Backbone as numpy.savetxt, mean C-alpha at the origin, in Angstrom:
# Nx Ny Nz CAx CAy CAz Cx Cy Cz
-8.69 39.58 1.10 -7.76 38.41 1.85 -8.37 36.94 1.58
-7.33 36.88 0.47 -7.53 35.71 0.80 -7.97 34.50 2.47
-8.57 33.53 2.40 -8.75 32.39 3.87 -7.85 31.60 3.38
-7.10 31.85 5.52 -5.77 30.92 4.83 -5.75 29.98 4.87
-5.45 28.88 3.75 -5.70 27.60 3.32 -4.95 26.71 4.57
-5.48 24.77 4.79 -4.49 24.27 5.32 -3.39 24.05 4.87
-2.28 24.21 5.81 -1.26 23.36 5.51 -0.78 22.16 5.57
-0.17 21.43 5.24 -0.04 20.03 4.40 1.89 20.33 3.91
2.06 18.98 4.99 3.10 18.72 4.86 3.10 17.50 3.41
3.48 17.37 2.80 3.64 16.32 1.61 4.50 15.49 1.49
5.16 13.97 2.20 5.87 13.68 1.99 6.71 12.66 1.00
7.59 12.94 0.33 7.99 12.22 -0.70 9.60 12.22 -1.75
9.78 10.71 -1.81 11.31 10.37 -2.09 10.98 11.08 -3.60
11.75 12.13 -3.85 11.88 12.33 -5.58 12.26 11.57 -6.55
13.49 11.18 -5.30 14.60 10.36 -6.21 14.67 8.79 -6.59
13.74 8.71 -5.48 13.68 7.43 -5.25 13.71 6.21 -6.56
14.85 5.63 -7.48 14.99 4.49 -8.52 13.72 3.40 -8.20
12.19 3.74 -7.95 11.09 2.83 -8.49 11.71 1.95 -9.11
11.68 0.27 -9.71 11.62 0.14 -10.89 10.63 -0.56 -12.14
10.32 0.85 -12.83 8.86 0.55 -13.85 7.95 1.54 -13.56
8.59 2.82 -13.11 7.84 3.68 -12.46 8.36 4.97 -12.68
8.04 5.95 -12.49 8.79 7.02 -11.96 7.59 8.22 -10.38
8.10 7.40 -9.20 7.43 8.14 -8.74 7.32 9.84 -8.94
8.68 10.35 -8.90 8.71 11.98 -8.82 7.94 12.59 -9.73
7.75 12.11 -10.64 6.12 12.73 -11.97 4.91 11.94 -11.24
4.46 11.05 -10.54 3.50 11.06 -9.97 3.15 11.88 -8.55
4.20 12.38 -8.26 3.96 13.23 -6.64 3.85 14.83 -6.90
4.87 14.76 -8.11 4.68 16.43 -7.88 3.49 17.15 -9.27
3.10 15.89 -10.11 1.83 16.62 -10.40 0.47 16.07 -9.37
0.40 15.18 -8.60 -0.77 15.14 -7.42 -0.22 16.40 -6.69
0.80 16.67 -6.40 0.98 17.79 -5.48 1.17 18.93 -5.47
0.83 19.20 -7.08 0.08 20.79 -8.14 -1.27 20.70 -8.02
-1.47 19.52 -8.45 -3.92 19.66 -8.29 -4.20 19.99 -6.41
-3.13 19.48 -5.62 -3.82 20.19 -4.15 -3.13 21.15 -3.91
-2.75 21.99 -4.57 -2.35 23.02 -4.19 -3.41 24.20 -4.15
-4.65 24.04 -5.37 -5.52 24.74 -5.11 -6.49 24.91 -3.78
-6.53 23.37 -2.85 -6.74 23.22 -1.48 -5.81 23.53 -0.50
-4.55 23.06 -0.47 -3.70 23.53 0.33 -2.70 24.12 -0.10
-1.82 25.05 1.37 -0.48 25.21 1.17 -0.06 24.45 1.30
1.03 24.07 0.00 1.45 22.39 0.41 3.67 23.01 0.24
3.60 21.34 0.73 5.55 21.41 1.05 6.13 20.34 0.58
6.74 20.39 0.12 7.65 19.06 -0.50 8.61 18.65 0.77
8.95 17.04 1.24 9.44 16.87 2.24 10.27 15.56 2.29
11.48 15.37 1.51 12.07 13.91 2.19 11.78 13.65 3.15
11.53 12.38 3.33 11.23 11.04 4.55 12.01 11.14 5.41
13.41 11.82 5.44 13.83 11.54 6.49 13.66 12.88 7.19
13.26 14.51 6.25 12.95 15.44 7.52 11.50 15.48 8.13
10.84 14.23 7.88 8.59 14.10 8.41 9.14 15.22 9.61
10.00 14.26 10.29 9.39 14.73 12.00 10.05 15.52 11.96
10.74 16.60 11.61 11.45 17.88 11.87 10.71 19.49 11.34
9.62 18.67 10.26 8.96 19.68 9.93 7.37 19.49 9.74
7.14 18.45 10.39 6.10 17.81 11.36 4.40 19.27 11.74
5.82 19.47 13.10 5.01 20.12 13.84 4.56 21.98 13.35
4.93 22.51 12.20 4.75 23.21 11.89 3.23 23.82 10.31
2.86 21.68 10.50 1.61 21.53 9.30 1.15 21.66 10.31
-0.99 21.62 9.21 -2.08 21.06 9.43 -2.15 19.75 9.84
-1.01 18.74 8.22 -1.85 17.62 8.11 -0.70 17.21 7.51
0.66 16.68 7.62 1.39 15.05 7.45 1.15 14.45 5.86
0.82 13.98 4.79 0.77 13.42 3.70 1.55 12.30 3.27
1.97 11.20 3.44 2.27 10.03 3.09 2.34 9.45 1.59
3.02 10.19 1.46 2.80 9.41 -0.73 4.37 8.67 -0.97
4.77 8.98 -2.58 5.90 7.63 -2.43 7.29 8.29 -1.84
6.91 7.32 -0.37 7.72 7.66 0.73 9.59 6.70 0.17
8.55 5.35 -0.81 9.76 4.89 -0.43 9.82 3.48 -0.01
10.48 2.43 0.63 10.02 0.82 1.22 10.76 1.98 2.88
9.86 1.78 3.62 11.01 2.83 4.46 12.39 1.38 5.45
12.07 0.69 4.99 12.73 -0.24 5.78 14.06 0.35 5.52
14.35 1.07 4.72 15.92 1.74 4.71 16.05 2.43 5.40
15.27 3.02 5.91 15.01 4.29 7.03 14.29 4.08 7.69
14.19 2.79 8.80 13.95 2.28 9.37 13.40 2.40 10.85
14.92 2.88 11.49 14.85 3.57 12.55 14.00 5.24 12.82
14.46 6.24 11.85 13.88 7.44 11.57 12.00 7.27 10.95
11.66 6.41 10.25 10.58 5.61 10.29 9.83 5.91 11.53
10.31 5.43 12.26 9.98 4.30 13.61 10.19 5.97 14.91
10.79 6.40 14.52 10.64 7.75 15.59 10.10 9.09 14.65
9.27 8.98 13.48 8.75 10.32 13.08 7.24 9.21 13.51
6.87 8.06 13.61 5.45 7.44 13.89 5.06 7.91 15.03
6.07 7.65 16.15 6.26 7.74 17.23 5.26 9.60 18.13
6.76 9.89 17.04 6.50 11.50 17.45 4.77 12.21 16.93
4.84 11.88 16.26 3.31 12.30 15.25 2.20 11.54 16.11
2.17 10.41 17.19 1.32 10.07 17.64 1.65 10.30 19.04
2.46 10.63 19.58 2.56 11.54 21.14 1.97 12.90 20.39
2.23 13.48 19.80 1.16 14.92 19.48 0.50 14.92 19.13
-0.15 13.96 18.61 -1.75 14.27 17.95 -1.76 14.70 16.40
-0.55 14.96 16.06 -0.15 15.05 14.44 -0.76 14.00 13.31
-2.13 14.61 12.82 -2.36 13.81 11.49 -1.84 13.75 10.16
-2.03 12.38 10.61 -1.03 12.11 9.39 -1.79 11.10 8.36
-1.70 11.24 7.54 -2.82 10.37 5.72 -1.53 9.54 5.40
-1.61 8.20 5.03 -2.92 7.31 5.35 -2.78 7.73 7.17
-4.04 7.44 7.56 -4.48 7.64 9.51 -3.12 5.81 10.08
-2.28 6.94 10.86 -1.80 5.41 11.39 -1.45 4.44 12.18
-3.12 3.71 11.46 -3.43 3.20 12.71 -3.87 1.78 11.61
-3.43 1.74 10.75 -3.75 0.94 9.46 -3.28 -0.71 10.07
-3.84 -1.31 9.42 -3.68 -3.12 10.26 -2.63 -3.86 9.28
-2.50 -2.99 7.99 -2.11 -4.14 6.87 -0.40 -4.20 6.26
0.24 -3.07 5.05 1.71 -3.70 5.22 1.95 -2.65 5.83
1.35 -1.36 6.69 1.64 -0.28 7.23 2.71 -0.75 8.85
2.24 -2.11 9.44 2.72 -2.69 9.93 3.11 -3.77 10.01
3.92 -3.74 8.68 4.10 -5.52 7.69 4.12 -6.26 7.69
4.63 -7.34 7.28 3.55 -8.85 6.21 2.61 -9.24 6.76
2.94 -9.13 8.90 2.45 -10.04 9.71 0.79 -9.99 9.45
-0.25 -9.71 8.67 -0.79 -9.12 8.57 -1.91 -10.30 7.96
-0.75 -10.42 6.63 -1.16 -11.99 5.89 -1.32 -13.07 7.34
-0.80 -13.79 7.74 -0.49 -14.64 9.03 -2.20 -14.59 9.45
-2.70 -13.55 9.61 -3.75 -13.62 10.15 -5.29 -13.08 9.53
-5.16 -12.94 8.75 -6.20 -13.28 6.85 -5.62 -14.75 6.85
-4.83 -14.95 6.74 -4.78 -17.06 6.31 -5.72 -17.49 7.94
-5.04 -17.11 8.67 -6.30 -18.01 10.19 -7.52 -17.84 10.56
-8.26 -16.32 9.59 -9.28 -15.60 9.04 -10.29 -16.61 8.45
-9.42 -17.29 7.66 -10.45 -17.82 5.91 -10.20 -16.51 5.22
-9.65 -15.73 5.38 -9.88 -14.81 3.65 -9.22 -15.38 2.72
-10.24 -14.50 1.33 -9.42 -14.81 0.14 -7.26 -14.79 -0.13
-6.53 -15.58 0.70 -5.46 -14.66 0.40 -4.40 -16.09 0.38
-3.24 -15.45 -0.32 -2.27 -16.75 -0.79 -1.76 -17.06 0.89
-2.39 -18.39 1.29 -1.58 -19.01 2.29 -0.51 -18.74 2.36
-0.14 -18.34 4.13 0.91 -17.91 4.36 0.62 -18.61 5.91
2.73 -19.05 6.02 2.78 -19.39 7.46 3.94 -18.44 7.59
4.58 -18.78 9.28 6.23 -18.32 9.55 6.09 -19.50 10.71
6.35 -20.42 10.41 6.88 -21.48 11.23 6.71 -22.74 10.53
8.07 -23.58 11.16 8.36 -24.88 10.25 7.30 -25.80 11.00
6.64 -25.47 11.68 5.83 -26.78 11.87 4.60 -26.74 11.03
4.54 -25.45 10.92 2.96 -25.17 9.95 3.00 -25.70 8.05
4.43 -25.67 8.06 4.73 -25.84 6.32 3.15 -26.83 6.43
3.42 -27.80 6.95 2.11 -29.29 6.12 0.96 -28.35 5.65
0.44 -27.58 6.32 -0.94 -26.33 6.17 -0.84 -25.37 4.68
0.08 -25.26 4.28 0.71 -24.88 2.54 0.41 -25.87 1.22
-0.56 -25.73 0.53 -0.41 -26.58 -0.63 0.69 -27.18 -1.40
1.16 -28.51 -1.45 2.56 -28.61 -1.81 2.89 -28.31 -3.47
3.95 -27.62 -4.05 3.85 -26.87 -5.18 5.10 -27.92 -5.32
5.85 -27.10 -6.34 7.05 -27.01 -7.15 8.29 -25.85 -6.46
7.63 -24.81 -5.60 8.67 -23.96 -4.93 8.02 -22.93 -4.10
8.30 -22.69 -4.04 8.36 -21.67 -2.51 8.31 -20.02 -2.51
7.58 -19.36 -2.03 8.48 -17.86 -1.52 8.32 -17.20 -0.18
9.68 -17.21 -0.43 9.98 -16.40 1.33 10.80 -15.42 1.13
9.32 -14.10 2.47 9.72 -13.31 2.20 9.68 -11.90 3.36
10.60 -11.46 3.69 10.37 -10.26 5.03 9.24 -10.08 5.69
9.23 -10.32 7.29 7.74 -9.58 7.73 8.06 -8.54 7.33
9.04 -7.45 7.25 9.12 -6.07 6.79 9.75 -5.89 5.91
9.86 -6.45 4.24 9.97 -6.53 3.42 9.29 -5.65 2.45
9.01 -5.07 1.03 8.56 -4.23 0.42 8.52 -3.89 -0.97
8.46 -3.92 -1.87 8.92 -3.99 -3.43 10.42 -4.75 -3.71
9.60 -6.20 -3.09 10.48 -7.13 -3.28 11.72 -7.81 -2.45
11.98 -6.68 -2.21 13.07 -6.91 -1.55 13.67 -7.98 -0.08
13.93 -8.88 -0.48 14.36 -9.41 0.29 13.87 -11.34 -0.25
13.43 -11.16 -1.33 11.90 -11.75 -1.94 12.94 -13.31 -2.12
12.30 -14.81 -2.51 13.58 -15.71 -2.37 12.41 -16.83 -3.31
12.67 -17.54 -3.80 11.90 -18.82 -4.26 12.84 -19.71 -3.77
11.99 -20.77 -2.97 13.15 -22.00 -2.63 11.80 -23.54 -2.53
13.16 -24.83 -3.28 12.13 -25.08 -3.92 11.47 -26.10 -2.83
10.35 -26.73 -2.87 10.13 -27.26 -1.77 11.05 -28.68 -1.44
12.09 -28.89 -1.91 12.91 -29.77 -0.98 14.23 -29.17 0.11
14.08 -27.83 -0.19 15.46 -27.03 0.38 14.12 -26.51 1.83
13.05 -26.46 1.83 12.34 -26.02 2.97 13.16 -26.36 4.40
13.22 -27.21 4.14 13.79 -28.07 5.76 14.62 -27.27 5.73
15.62 -27.15 5.20 16.92 -26.11 5.62 16.71 -24.39 6.01
14.90 -24.30 5.73 14.95 -22.60 5.72 15.13 -22.71 7.29
15.82 -21.42 8.06 15.85 -20.71 8.69 14.80 -19.48 8.77
13.99 -19.87 9.87 12.46 -19.03 10.25 13.09 -18.07 11.51
12.70 -17.05 11.33 12.09 -15.87 12.23 12.28 -14.69 11.32
11.56 -13.96 11.07 10.94 -13.07 10.89 11.28 -12.94 9.34
10.70 -14.49 8.47 10.29 -14.29 7.07 8.85 -15.09 7.76
8.69 -14.97 6.11 6.91 -15.33 5.61 7.08 -16.47 4.64
6.28 -17.48 4.79 6.42 -18.65 3.43 5.24 -18.67 2.84
4.65 -18.83 1.53 3.72 -18.55 0.50 4.61 -19.88 -0.53
2.28 -20.60 -0.79 3.70 -21.41 -2.25 3.34 -20.71 -3.12
4.58 -20.34 -3.85 4.28 -19.61 -5.68 3.10 -21.00 -6.57
2.33 -19.73 -6.38 0.44 -20.45 -7.14 0.84 -19.31 -8.70
0.72 -20.72 -9.18 0.89 -19.82 -11.13 -0.52 -19.33 -11.05
-0.77 -17.86 -11.72 -1.79 -17.35 -12.14 -1.91 -16.38 -13.21
-2.69 -15.59 -13.94 -3.43 -15.23 -14.89 -3.31 -13.82 -15.22
-3.38 -12.85 -13.95 -3.12 -11.84 -14.35 -2.77 -11.13 -12.91
-2.10 -10.19 -12.17 -2.03 -9.51 -11.35 -3.19 -8.07 -11.78
-3.86 -7.52 -10.51 -5.04 -6.56 -10.70 -5.20 -5.65 -9.41
-4.81 -4.77 -9.66 -4.75 -3.72 -7.97 -6.38 -2.91 -8.28
-7.18 -3.20 -7.53 -8.16 -1.46 -6.64 -7.44 -0.27 -5.79
-8.03 0.00 -6.26 -7.39 1.73 -5.84 -8.56 1.83 -4.93
-8.26 3.01 -3.38 -9.27 3.05 -2.79 -9.64 4.25 -1.96
-10.38 4.65 -2.17 -10.02 6.21 -0.86 -10.15 6.52 -0.14
-10.66 5.76 1.22 -11.36 6.12 2.07 -11.19 4.41 1.74
-12.83 4.31 2.06 -13.32 3.18 2.14 -14.86 2.93 0.48
-14.11 4.05 -0.72 -15.04 4.42 -1.90 -14.04 3.35 -2.84
-14.33 2.73 -3.96 -13.44 2.83 -4.44 -13.50 3.32 -6.06
-12.12 3.61 -6.41 -11.77 4.83 -7.56 -11.97 4.11 -8.98
-10.89 3.41 -9.21 -10.35 2.42 -9.78 -9.54 1.26 -9.40
-10.06 0.64 -10.66 -8.79 -0.99 -10.88 -7.41 -0.81 -12.23
-6.19 -1.47 -11.90 -5.35 -1.41 -13.02 -5.10 -3.37 -13.16
-4.75 -3.54 -13.95 -4.00 -5.13 -14.17 -2.25 -5.04 -14.91
-2.18 -6.21 -14.50 -1.67 -6.86 -15.79 -0.89 -8.08 -16.07
-2.33 -7.61 -17.41 -2.08 -8.87 -18.65 -1.30 -9.53 -18.28
0.19 -9.14 -19.04 1.63 -10.58 -18.81 2.23 -10.29 -17.56
1.74 -11.58 -16.66 2.53 -12.07 -15.30 4.23 -11.43 -15.00
4.29 -11.63 -16.57 6.44 -11.23 -16.50 6.41 -9.87 -16.49
5.33 -9.34 -16.66 5.38 -7.70 -16.92 5.00 -6.76 -15.92
5.07 -7.26 -14.18 4.58 -6.54 -12.92 3.74 -5.33 -13.65
4.54 -4.07 -13.94 3.79 -3.30 -14.42 3.45 -1.81 -15.71
3.36 -2.79 -16.52 2.81 -2.99 -17.91 0.88 -2.69 -17.20
0.70 -1.92 -16.68 -1.17 -1.54 -16.52 -1.29 -1.62 -17.40
-2.86 -1.99 -17.61 -3.64 -1.64 -18.14 -5.26 -1.81 -17.18
-6.50 -0.49 -17.93 -7.63 -0.49 -16.75 -8.32 -1.77 -16.81
-8.66 -2.41 -16.22 -9.37 -3.07 -15.32 -10.83 -2.83 -15.29
-11.51 -3.48 -15.59 -13.37 -3.17 -15.28 -13.79 -4.08 -14.45
-13.92 -3.66 -12.88 -13.92 -4.97 -12.20 -15.65 -5.67 -12.42
-16.05 -6.64 -12.13 -16.84 -7.20 -11.56 -17.26 -7.02 -9.84
-19.21 -7.26 -9.93 -19.11 -7.06 -8.03 -18.62 -7.63 -7.79
-18.53 -8.90 -8.30 -17.49 -10.42 -7.63 -16.30 -9.29 -7.04
-15.94 -8.72 -8.09 -14.48 -8.33 -8.15 -14.51 -7.47 -6.65
-15.53 -5.92 -7.14 -15.63 -5.16 -5.86 -15.89 -5.39 -4.20
-17.30 -6.90 -4.67 -16.37 -7.09 -2.56 -16.16 -8.44 -2.24
-14.98 -8.94 -2.95 -13.56 -9.54 -3.06 -12.90 -7.80 -2.30
-12.35 -6.66 -3.24 -11.40 -5.92 -2.50 -12.24 -5.38 -1.64
-13.29 -5.31 -1.42 -14.32 -4.67 0.06 -13.96 -5.55 1.18
-13.75 -6.71 1.32 -13.57 -7.01 2.26 -12.31 -6.45 2.97
-11.07 -5.86 1.83 -10.16 -6.08 2.97 -9.70 -4.81 2.86
-10.72 -4.02 2.18 -10.67 -2.30 2.46 -11.98 -2.58 3.47
-12.61 -3.05 4.12 -13.38 -3.13 5.73 -12.35 -3.67 6.50
-11.61 -4.73 5.53 -11.59 -4.85 7.48 -10.11 -4.51 8.03
-9.53 -3.38 7.08 -8.83 -2.73 7.42 -9.06 -1.27 8.83
-8.85 -0.43 9.72 -8.69 0.01 10.39 -8.36 1.68 9.74
-8.89 1.52 8.56 -8.87 2.82 8.22 -9.58 3.74 7.82
-9.83 5.01 8.52 -11.32 5.87 7.71 -10.39 6.80 6.85
-9.93 7.58 6.70 -9.14 8.81 5.69 -7.48 7.88 5.53
-7.85 7.65 4.23 -6.57 7.09 3.06 -6.68 6.51 1.84
-5.52 6.38 1.65 -5.62 5.21 0.24 -5.28 4.32 0.66
-6.02 2.88 -0.23 -5.45 2.23 0.02 -5.40 1.27 -1.74
-4.68 -0.06 -1.06 -3.76 -0.44 -3.35 -4.26 -1.93 -2.14
-5.41 -3.03 -3.19 -5.71 -4.04 -2.76 -5.30 -4.57 -4.29
-3.58 -5.64 -3.50 -2.94 -6.29 -4.89 -3.82 -7.47 -4.88
-3.69 -8.22 -6.12 -4.48 -9.64 -5.91 -3.80 -10.34 -7.40
-4.25 -11.40 -7.57 -4.50 -12.20 -8.42 -4.91 -13.12 -8.43
-5.26 -13.88 -10.23 -6.36 -14.44 -10.75 -5.52 -15.55 -10.79
-6.44 -16.35 -10.43 -5.44 -18.27 -10.21 -6.42 -18.64 -11.27
-5.02 -19.65 -12.17 -6.49 -20.58 -13.64 -7.18 -21.03 -13.04
-8.24 -21.37 -11.88 -9.20 -21.51 -11.62 -10.52 -19.92 -11.45
-10.30 -19.17 -11.81 -11.34 -18.07 -12.22 -10.58 -17.28 -10.40
-10.07 -17.47 -9.76 -10.32 -17.10 -8.55 -10.12 -16.11 -7.71
-9.44 -14.87 -7.31 -9.00 -14.09 -6.93 -9.14 -14.11 -5.73
-7.17 -14.21 -5.18 -6.48 -14.21 -3.57 -6.26 -12.73 -3.45
-5.35 -12.52 -2.34 -4.79 -11.28 -1.99 -3.80 -12.32 -2.21
-2.68 -10.55 -2.71 -0.91 -11.20 -2.51 -0.82 -10.18 -1.24
-1.26 -8.64 -1.55 -0.39 -7.56 0.12 -2.18 -6.20 -0.03
-2.35 -5.79 0.48 -2.71 -4.63 1.17 -2.14 -3.64 1.56
-1.54 -2.61 0.60 -0.55 -1.76 0.55 -1.34 -0.41 1.10
-1.36 0.17 2.44 -1.67 1.29 3.23 -1.24 2.06 3.93
0.22 2.37 3.59 0.83 2.82 3.71 1.14 3.81 2.72
1.96 3.38 1.76 2.59 4.73 0.83 2.57 4.30 -0.36
1.12 3.77 -1.38 0.63 2.86 -3.02 0.69 3.84 -3.72
1.89 3.09 -4.94 1.73 4.34 -6.21 0.94 4.01 -6.38
0.02 4.99 -7.56 -0.97 4.78 -7.83 -1.50 4.75 -9.53
-0.15 5.01 -10.50 0.27 4.27 -11.84 -1.34 5.94 -11.48
-0.98 7.23 -11.27 -2.08 8.34 -12.21 -1.62 7.97 -13.73
-0.55 8.22 -13.62 -0.45 8.59 -15.59 -1.11 7.69 -16.01
-1.85 6.69 -16.22 -2.58 5.96 -17.09 -3.91 5.36 -17.07
-4.94 6.49 -16.29 -5.59 7.48 -16.26 -5.85 7.78 -17.25
-7.56 8.31 -17.59 -7.91 9.28 -18.66 -8.08 9.97 -17.71
-8.23 11.20 -18.64 -8.49 12.75 -17.75 -9.67 12.06 -16.55
-10.66 12.13 -16.62 -12.03 11.75 -16.23 -11.66 11.57 -14.87
-11.03 10.16 -15.06 -10.61 9.63 -13.68 -9.76 9.91 -12.71
-8.92 10.24 -13.46 -7.55 11.49 -12.86 -8.18 12.70 -11.91
-9.13 13.24 -12.37 -9.59 14.25 -11.98 -10.78 13.53 -10.40
-11.34 12.70 -10.52 -12.12 12.23 -9.88 -11.12 11.21 -8.36
-10.27 10.75 -8.57 -9.89 10.77 -7.89 -8.97 11.26 -6.65
-8.60 12.96 -7.60 -7.45 13.81 -7.11 -8.83 14.45 -6.45
-10.48 14.79 -7.27 -11.69 15.59 -5.72 -11.53 14.09 -4.74
-11.58 13.14 -5.10 -11.91 12.45 -3.85 -10.89 12.55 -2.46
-9.93 12.37 -3.06 -8.71 12.60 -2.20 -8.55 14.10 -1.70
-8.95 15.25 -2.49 -9.65 15.99 -1.37 -10.30 16.32 -0.06
-11.67 15.95 -0.93 -12.47 15.74 0.02 -12.18 14.89 1.10
-11.41 13.75 0.62 -11.43 12.94 2.16 -9.27 14.17 3.13
-8.72 14.43 2.15 -8.05 15.08 3.54 -8.48 16.64 4.50
-9.64 16.86 3.79 -10.15 18.11 4.22 -11.57 16.99 5.63
-11.76 16.49 5.33 -12.64 14.87 5.88 -11.73 15.03 7.46
-10.55 15.09 7.09 -9.72 14.47 8.21 -9.22 15.40 8.83
-8.98 16.58 7.96 -8.89 18.13 8.51 -9.72 18.30 9.88
-10.85 17.65 9.70 -11.87 18.42 10.61 -12.21 17.04 11.53
-11.84 16.34 11.30 -11.93 15.34 12.77 -11.04 15.65 13.70
-10.82 15.52 15.05 -10.41 15.67 16.38 -9.17 15.38 16.31
-7.87 15.77 16.74 -6.55 14.84 16.85 -6.42 13.81 17.40
-6.01 13.31 17.05 -5.62 11.53 17.60 -5.05 11.89 19.59
């Protein structure tokens, strides 16, 4: 008789209409590859809390912005923490998993991040530029993002929003990690086409930049995507650290890299299953 495989509840919204991407294709393919090691059941994020007690591990993947179902997500999170359910990514992440306020912490600590403030009295700390980016603290997928000219900043109503300078950049680049191990990088050569991605071959300095943020975050087992922009001066600045449900663009990878990623993910899931319940 075959040995029983661990039971994994794979949380995804197969109908989420992402711009320029097909979340459903990625999750169908990835969950199929994981089936060799796990008994997999896919469920919508709204069903996760009701179903998770029957599984050994809950994997949150392309579940869409939680602000669309914030109360239900908060209830799922609270129930998982209360029952000691193993969740992947681990729920102790300090980045997008907890909102955007980590950008304030990283700014204050001197990390290479786009400068961010959340109070009118701190606006003078930002560089003077023609236009500023205003984003909700709980935003995702550019929802609620707005551009405000400098002369209109005085009229901005603070409370629940972050302000950053709108800086020029030559391209955006994303670094993908499983646990704290780098897997691959992709970039958008055209700043106007964020999801027209190509493979990127990072330098040692690039990887050191990305590792700083992964090391700062408090996740031992999980997938993280470090999104950055390259300034005209050649510097990298963090745009966001996605540690909840980062889209992976696996369809853009060659077979060898995609297989290596899947192997790393499988190893990570087994490692989390071997740990004591939180």
